[in-house]
LUMMISE-527982 format. One line per 3 residues: number of its first residue (from 0); their letters; for each residue x, y, z of C-alpha. Coordinates in Angstrom, 3 decimals, decimal comma. Layout:
NUM> A> X:Y:Z  ... .
! end
This chain:
0> MIS> 64,014:117,613:94,621  65,928:114,117:95,795  63,558:111,616:97,502 .
3> LKR> 64,727:110,608:100,575  62,941:108,327:103,322  62,309:110,885:106,303 .
6> SKD> 61,419:108,804:109,703  62,569:108,904:113,328  63,760:104,810:112,578 .
9> NKW> 65,418:105,761:109,020  68,576:108,131:109,733  71,609:108,696:110,812 .
12> ILQ> 71,878:108,601:114,799  74,567:110,926:116,131  75,410:110,352:119,520 .
15> KNI> 74,412:113,352:121,689  75,820:112,649:125,395  78,683:115,100:125,452 .
18> SSS> 77,801:118,849:123,902  81,186:120,758:124,658  83,931:120,173:123,072 .
21> ELM> 85,816:121,489:126,189  84,724:118,475:128,245  85,875:116,131:125,807 .
24> SAY> 89,190:117,408:125,194  89,048:117,318:129,261  88,538:113,413:128,766 .
27> VEA> 91,732:113,475:126,423  93,678:115,409:129,168  92,720:113,355:131,785 .
30> LKT> 93,716:110,428:130,192  96,908:111,949:129,389  97,144:112,784:133,118 .
33> LGN> 96,068:109,905:134,477  98,252:107,263:132,131  97,023:103,512:132,036 .
36> NVD> 95,591:102,816:135,383  92,427:105,259:134,676  89,300:104,526:136,406 .
39> FGR> 86,109:106,537:136,179  86,140:107,671:139,921  89,760:109,217:139,075 .
42> VQQ> 88,777:110,741:135,633  85,794:112,205:137,053  87,702:113,912:139,931 .
45> ELR> 90,146:115,439:137,707  87,149:116,538:135,499  85,862:118,029:138,807 .
48> DRN> 88,935:119,965:139,315  88,468:122,015:136,504  85,136:122,232:137,037 .
51> LYR> 83,725:120,727:133,994  82,139:117,598:135,080  79,277:117,768:137,608 .
54> GRS> 77,261:114,727:138,056  73,018:114,527:138,931  74,476:113,312:142,101 .
57> VFG> 77,409:115,161:144,538  79,425:112,210:143,350  78,084:112,103:139,867 .
60> SVN> 77,412:108,457:138,049  79,932:105,862:136,813  77,372:104,801:134,572 .
63> TMG> 77,392:108,478:132,751  81,137:108,199:132,348  81,054:105,073:130,620 .
66> VRF> 78,037:106,469:128,066  80,375:109,314:127,455  83,274:106,981:126,996 .
69> SQM> 81,294:105,475:124,477  80,369:108,928:122,911  84,221:109,634:122,943 .
72> CFY> 84,728:106,345:120,456  81,852:107,645:118,267  83,650:110,754:117,454 .
75> MFG> 86,733:108,549:116,914  89,206:109,269:119,649  89,343:106,245:119,949 .
78> YKI> 87,563:102,297:120,391  86,652:100,068:122,878  88,084:95,792:123,436 .
81> ENK> 86,883:94,062:126,686  86,481:97,463:129,245  89,510:98,816:127,557 .
84> FIP> 89,525:102,349:125,892  92,250:102,118:122,800  93,035:105,848:121,827 .
87> SPM> 92,979:106,538:117,884  95,868:107,656:116,305  94,222:111,474:116,260 .
90> TLN> 94,044:110,890:120,452  97,609:109,950:120,425  98,762:112,878:118,337 .
93> ILN> 96,924:115,065:120,853  98,841:113,602:123,975  101,890:113,950:122,119 .
96> NDK> 101,651:118,059:122,500  105,473:118,289:121,983  105,546:115,709:118,692 .
99> NLI> 102,363:116,742:116,786  102,322:115,733:113,483  99,559:118,655:112,225 .
102> EKS> 97,596:121,551:114,136  95,003:120,242:116,413  92,248:121,587:114,238 .
105> SNF> 93,555:119,819:111,204  93,851:116,790:113,924  89,768:116,674:114,619 .
108> LIN> 89,045:117,297:111,068  90,660:114,054:110,247  87,781:112,879:113,725 .
111> LFS> 85,358:114,142:111,309  86,670:113,279:108,246  86,831:109,364:109,533 .
114> MQF> 83,174:109,229:110,361  81,010:106,444:108,609  78,126:104,473:108,622 .
117> PQP> 77,977:101,903:109,574  79,756:102,837:113,129  80,282:100,332:116,185 .
120> YSL> 78,724:103,219:118,704  75,704:104,275:116,647  72,411:102,533:116,437 .
123> TPA> 72,102:104,000:112,627  69,961:101,342:110,641  72,045:98,957:108,778 .
126> NFN> 70,982:100,201:105,456  72,977:103,153:105,868  76,362:102,568:104,370 .
129> IYF> 78,101:106,398:103,654  81,317:108,273:104,837  79,451:111,125:106,022 .
132> GRL> 82,330:112,615:107,451  83,776:113,010:103,865  80,462:114,263:101,982 .
135> IVK> 80,066:116,758:104,859  83,463:118,228:104,062  83,000:116,816:100,337 .
138> LLL> 79,726:119,758:100,428  81,496:122,305:102,661  83,933:122,697:99,596 .
141> DER> 81,615:122,551:96,983  81,614:126,079:95,039  78,068:125,412:94,059 .
144> IEQ> 76,747:126,007:97,374  79,448:128,601:98,236  80,827:126,061:100,701 .
147> KLY> 78,426:126,344:102,997  75,487:124,329:104,480  72,411:126,269:106,157 .
150> IDE> 71,624:124,765:109,183  68,115:124,015:108,177  69,650:122,418:104,737 .
153> MIW> 71,812:120,361:107,188  68,671:119,340:108,955  66,458:118,512:106,034 .
156> FLP> 68,681:116,803:103,800  71,738:115,339:105,450  71,001:112,581:108,013 .
159> FLE> 68,419:110,822:105,796  71,048:109,861:102,787  71,608:105,951:103,139 .
162> KIN> 74,432:106,224:100,821  76,101:108,357:98,213  77,281:108,357:94,530 .
165> EII> 78,471:110,640:91,678  74,691:110,836:90,760  73,437:111,247:94,088 .
168> YDE> 75,809:113,945:95,072  74,911:115,788:91,823  71,051:115,625:92,355 .
171> LIE> 71,566:116,694:96,403  73,770:119,634:95,186  70,785:120,761:92,670 .
174> SIL> 67,840:119,729:95,137  69,672:122,308:97,964  70,217:124,893:94,853 .
177> EYR> 66,288:124,314:94,710  65,587:124,663:98,131  67,292:127,844:98,544 .
180> QLS> 64,597:129,186:96,315  62,122:128,371:98,513  60,285:130,909:100,727 .
183> YLQ> 60,193:129,934:104,434  56,684:129,169:104,504  57,323:126,823:101,502 .
186> KLS> 60,105:124,719:103,598  57,858:124,612:106,450  55,557:123,270:104,307 .
189> LFQ> 57,871:120,447:103,480  58,755:119,853:107,098  55,062:119,338:107,858 .
192> SVR> 54,811:116,723:104,957  56,927:114,568:107,082  54,501:111,952:109,295 .
195> DYH> 55,298:112,985:112,676  57,688:115,917:111,522  57,813:117,643:115,099 .
198> DVF> 59,315:114,188:116,452  61,445:113,639:113,468  63,119:116,734:113,362 .
201> SNV> 63,259:118,022:116,632  65,231:114,724:116,985  67,373:115,345:113,884 .
204> THE> 68,121:119,161:115,031  69,215:118,108:118,543  71,816:115,783:117,375 .
207> INY> 73,228:117,971:114,467  72,638:121,595:115,796  73,017:121,151:119,808 .
210> YFL> 75,797:118,807:119,820  77,603:117,751:116,317  77,705:121,404:114,755 .
213> RIF> 78,976:122,659:118,303  81,654:119,789:119,002  83,188:120,548:115,425 .
216> ESF> 82,691:124,707:116,323  84,518:124,128:119,161  87,516:121,929:117,904 .
219> GVF> 88,195:124,613:115,745  86,694:122,665:112,342  83,571:124,519:111,654 .
222> NII> 82,412:128,193:111,701  79,069:128,635:112,281  77,839:132,046:111,070 .
225> EDS> 74,507:134,183:112,021  72,548:134,897:108,471  69,734:137,544:109,841 .
228> AHN> 68,239:137,663:106,466  67,738:133,579:106,193  64,835:132,589:105,597 .
231> NGN> 63,364:136,146:106,458  64,572:135,874:109,958  62,556:133,034:111,074 .
234> LFS> 63,566:130,112:112,816  62,203:126,816:112,685  60,911:125,228:115,623 .
237> FSH> 59,827:121,782:116,320  58,598:120,195:119,727  60,580:117,827:121,578 .
240> GSG> 58,752:115,115:123,293  55,223:115,841:124,832  56,755:118,939:127,500 .
243> STK> 57,130:122,905:126,209  60,590:121,907:125,010  61,416:122,914:121,214 .
246> RTD> 64,209:122,542:119,413  65,427:124,876:116,928  67,814:126,216:114,002 .
249> AYK> 69,492:129,293:115,358  72,714:129,544:115,331  73,783:129,588:118,888 .
252> SRA> 72,126:129,004:122,122  69,163:131,219:122,201  69,708:133,226:119,334 .
255> KHS> 66,677:134,761:117,194  68,078:133,656:113,817  69,591:130,885:111,914 .
258> GYV> 73,181:130,956:110,073  75,113:128,752:107,869  77,914:126,479:108,709 .
261> KLT> 81,316:126,531:107,134  85,111:125,216:107,062  87,212:127,157:109,181 .
264> DAV> 90,416:128,776:107,385  92,934:126,803:109,697  91,797:123,434:107,739 .
267> MHD> 90,698:124,567:104,075  93,807:123,504:102,748  93,940:120,025:104,080 .
270> AIK> 90,360:119,654:103,601  90,813:119,568:99,983  93,403:117,266:100,391 .
273> LRD> 91,522:114,712:101,971  89,030:115,274:99,275  90,902:115,033:96,587 .
276> RFS> 92,830:112,009:97,618  89,746:110,046:99,215  86,199:109,976:97,725 .
279> AFD> 83,097:110,399:99,324  82,006:107,940:97,150  84,085:105,066:98,582 .
282> IPI> 82,080:102,044:100,097  82,759:102,264:103,633  84,048:99,323:105,049 .
285> NQN> 81,904:97,238:107,545  82,126:93,575:109,548  80,926:92,202:105,677 .
288> SEG> 84,034:93,421:104,156  86,414:91,305:102,563  88,798:89,941:104,818 .
291> IYS> 87,104:91,512:107,927  86,678:88,055:110,150  85,874:89,842:113,324 .
294> IRD> 85,615:92,959:114,965  88,281:93,678:116,496  89,404:93,703:112,564 .
297> WLT> 86,844:96,396:111,688  87,868:98,120:114,694  91,744:97,848:113,692 .
300> ELY> 90,768:99,340:109,746  88,434:101,741:110,899  90,295:103,450:113,791 .
303> EIE> 94,217:102,183:113,413  94,667:102,011:109,353  92,459:104,394:107,732 .
306> PLE> 93,248:107,184:110,200  97,025:106,862:109,689  96,278:107,343:105,927 .
309> YLN> 94,355:110,617:106,610  97,098:111,949:108,653  99,827:111,124:106,081 .
312> CIS> 97,678:112,546:103,478  98,021:116,167:105,331  100,959:115,950:107,502 .
315> NSF> 103,680:118,517:106,007  106,881:119,343:108,335  109,262:116,538:108,409 .
318> SQN> 110,283:115,157:111,795  111,021:111,421:112,904  107,112:110,839:113,365 .
321> KYT> 106,293:112,353:109,899  109,011:109,954:108,701  107,786:106,782:110,663 .
324> LDV> 103,678:107,816:109,462  105,153:107,182:105,703  106,905:104,257:106,442 .
327> ITK> 103,894:102,869:108,220  101,377:104,041:105,767  103,716:103,024:102,420 .
330> MTY> 104,024:99,589:104,293  100,291:98,944:104,775  99,338:100,082:101,194 .
333> AAK> 101,643:98,520:99,543  100,825:95,106:101,143  97,144:95,606:99,457 .
336> YGS> 97,895:97,150:96,277  101,605:96,765:95,549  102,851:94,897:92,470 .
339> SNG> 101,654:91,859:91,789  105,561:90,107:91,973  105,301:91,368:95,446 .
342> KEF> 108,423:93,877:95,122  106,711:96,732:96,045  105,747:95,116:99,557 .
345> EQA> 109,557:93,652:99,895  111,199:97,534:99,598  108,066:98,777:101,848 .
348> LKP> 108,981:96,235:104,428  112,489:97,094:104,776  112,450:100,584:106,125 .
351> LLE> 109,667:99,393:108,521  111,741:97,095:110,264  114,410:99,328:110,283 .
354> LFR> 111,588:101,112:112,734  112,705:98,544:115,495  115,573:99,293:118,279 .
357> ETE> 117,156:95,748:118,105  117,572:95,672:114,394  121,024:95,658:113,575 .
360> NVE> 120,724:95,357:109,415  117,557:94,478:107,237  119,155:93,144:103,695 .
363> LIG> 116,872:92,449:100,486  117,636:89,671:99,074  114,586:87,829:96,980 .
366> GAG> 114,570:85,577:94,185  114,263:81,847:93,896  115,452:79,911:96,637 .
369> NTD> 115,963:82,635:98,889  114,088:84,655:101,392  112,360:88,121:100,762 .
372> LLC> 113,918:90,163:103,620  116,917:88,768:105,912  117,357:90,857:109,328 .
375> AMR> 120,052:90,829:111,745  118,203:90,878:115,137  119,884:91,710:118,597 .
378> EVQ> 118,547:89,883:121,402  118,565:92,236:124,214  119,093:89,624:127,546 .
381> TDS> 122,134:87,802:126,020  123,275:90,610:123,841  123,722:88,528:120,953 .
384> VYN> 122,400:88,760:117,606  120,210:86,163:115,651  118,975:85,859:111,942 .
387> MNV> 115,382:86,403:110,897  113,886:85,492:107,849  111,162:87,725:106,250 .
390> DAK> 108,764:87,097:103,946  106,474:89,538:102,005  102,955:88,122:100,407 .
393> TRK> 100,824:90,612:98,548  97,581:89,812:97,739  94,596:91,007:96,202 .
396> SAL> 92,341:89,083:98,039  93,509:86,956:101,237  96,547:84,866:101,163 .
399> EEI> 95,631:81,030:100,866  98,431:78,492:101,009  102,024:78,864:102,178 .
402> NAR> 104,863:76,358:101,019  105,506:75,659:104,483  108,775:72,804:103,740 .
405> RIE> 109,953:75,440:101,016  110,257:78,246:103,776  112,047:76,053:106,246 .
408> DHI> 114,619:75,382:103,668  115,267:78,871:103,461  115,263:79,267:107,196 .
411> IKH> 118,439:76,813:107,281  120,014:78,228:104,488  120,099:82,110:106,115 .
414> GSD> 121,022:80,218:109,480  117,537:81,603:111,098  116,005:81,314:113,938 .
417> FCL> 112,599:81,497:112,419  110,534:83,284:109,688  108,006:85,882:110,014 .
420> IVA> 105,282:86,220:106,981  103,760:89,677:106,339  100,596:89,796:104,626 .
423> PKF> 97,647:91,887:104,339  95,001:88,910:104,669  95,488:85,302:105,993 .
426> SRG> 93,099:82,411:105,143  92,357:80,173:107,905  94,088:77,377:105,882 .
429> VRR> 97,541:79,062:106,235  97,505:78,295:109,841  96,944:74,592:108,877 .
432> DIE> 100,110:75,132:106,477  102,965:76,326:108,899  101,582:74,087:112,145 .
435> GHN> 104,756:72,393:113,650  106,868:74,671:111,738  109,479:77,837:112,535 .
438> IVV> 107,463:80,012:111,041  104,979:82,840:112,094  102,238:85,007:109,931 .
441> IRA> 100,948:88,483:110,906  98,460:90,904:109,308  100,680:93,984:107,562 .
444> EEL> 97,605:96,480:109,160  98,485:94,993:112,656  102,275:95,500:112,611 .
447> GAY> 101,684:99,195:111,155  99,599:99,541:114,581  101,986:98,322:116,452 .
450> CYR> 105,069:100,258:114,969  103,389:103,542:115,063  101,859:103,559:118,675 .
453> ECL> 105,716:102,371:119,788  107,663:105,037:117,954  105,047:107,710:119,059 .
456> SSR> 105,447:106,741:122,300  108,657:106,129:123,153  111,476:108,637:123,593 .
459> DGY> 113,755:107,570:120,899  111,265:107,214:118,369  111,944:103,477:118,136 .
462> ADF> 109,944:100,501:118,497  110,384:97,400:120,612  110,738:94,116:118,998 .
465> TSI> 111,377:92,027:122,035  108,192:92,027:122,790  107,093:90,396:119,474 .
468> EKL> 110,363:88,117:119,684  109,018:86,716:122,799  105,432:86,168:120,789 .
471> IRN> 107,142:84,432:117,788  109,271:82,191:119,609  106,200:81,058:122,249 .
474> NLG> 103,795:81,011:118,978  106,078:79,491:116,235  103,814:77,360:114,002 .
477> DDI> 100,599:80,031:114,448  99,191:83,590:113,129  100,438:85,788:116,014 .
480> TKQ> 97,904:88,605:114,552  95,829:88,456:117,852  98,382:88,384:120,117 .
483> IQD> 99,966:91,687:118,692  96,324:92,942:118,999  96,291:91,946:122,504 .
486> LIQ> 99,959:93,459:123,624  98,157:97,038:121,736  95,389:96,450:124,274 .
489> SRY> 97,677:95,687:127,351  100,150:98,528:126,752  97,685:101,148:124,941 .
492> GID> 94,425:100,321:126,600  92,861:102,330:129,131  90,779:100,742:131,613 .
495> V> 86,706:101,742:131,203 .
! end
């Protein structure tokens, strides 16, 4: 059987401050109702009005609200930057009920599929590097274990997996099948073999069975099914703390039997698509990954870019939002993995630039002595048209240098006001190269994230370029990626 280090200090830590998905969904609805001027007091009152929130005092606890927003972040509803809660694409999809790309249950499936360690809102030890959401989905689709996991199996195996690859995964499957052949007393002996087993497994059971599974069951992602014959009808019971509290593997509150977890029929088809497209064996992105220079970069990748790829994978019906999602995900993919000559990235940028309502025309030019794309843009205040050069720079690693003099020649040649350079990553030296020139650079991921929020939130389905134009003109010779991040934060962030 697979060898795992089991201890309270070496396990997944799943946040457990909100046990009801109804309450979590109510948070999202409260954000929708109250808009960008949300404060905890108003959110609390909104939830009290729905009989969904009662604090320990008559007025509730503002600090508790802050902790629960952290759980919202853990469950991938958004992230926090400088006291702002920035909704994730999944939350945006919920908030735009009339424009939903996918059904709510599949939307919440993406919340699960996106979950990983390391995680900004979990104190799980740093030695855990695993897409645990992808792993759970893969396990629940594996026919060798009948596409199901018993609750005690999840408690015994999953929280102690530090990493996963094909070899470990196959060993895990074999171990689960071996475990299923054991009697209840043999399994109990396994639990008891772990030092301080009551403390270890009461905590694990509390997090998994009382919170994690219940939340995703209520979201329509899991079915938790009773099996009265499992373990001859016996429950595992672990003492929690020094009192009389017990944590069990009962399939529901106060039930006398345990059971197993399956994916619901509603998400099964989309789960297969996600499993087949994105491997559970990938290494999760972290703060030390190539091109990640700050926590904000990491949050953008984790909460913006990867979820957009998942959304695009499972959304089928044609709509303007589906088209927008296709354009953005193709652009960010081409920026990272496009052809070495850059043509694929250039072609992917053209439809993205056409998502801006100020765009009059985008022309692919390319070739020696030319810009990659020439854009005619409308200046709203003066109702005049100006030209903008756009250069697409695709690199496997960060773009290290820019020939600013040659780009200035292209600006003059095409009668443009400035050049916008888009690339997946930039080295620090690039800013020195463009200093004092009519050039700005921006990371492709932030440009895509901005476009998605703008298009999904606007009535006409287009994005605002005027704000970007102002940032460009005020920051010539610089990288405007952070300014775009700040713009997203100020325009779409919710005060917490």
